[in-house]
Steps between C-alpha positions, in 0.01 A plus 500: 500500500627645827691333782188417702342331199821308429523380860132402499556303181798318649336440837250253358780258415571228754870598507409841643492378860842338453638835390350681800631234738850532351501878546375457858772243575770729359366788713507284815852383418617860467334589830677210674831630361460798734598261780822399327812674634635528147224754427460673835857626512492660154278802428520455122386138519218598735386771260504258207307245704242760603455597135458137403232449766322818394498381138351163595239674716405731215470213253280301735284801579455588132430143393251433780322836463463459126348154536267601785346786300411278203 
């Protein structure tokens, strides 16, 4: 079994959409943190936040692409 097959197997469960929604919400929360002064005045925090957003984006892209090709 490869990752695409594993995702396809999981995506038929009704909890799958809940998982995708949670990841999307976390991504949106991280994006809104860019407007918080606590993050904008610290380059290290901004870099961590950018990495977090990129990770959420990659997860969503991989999960959605794997389920759309099945």
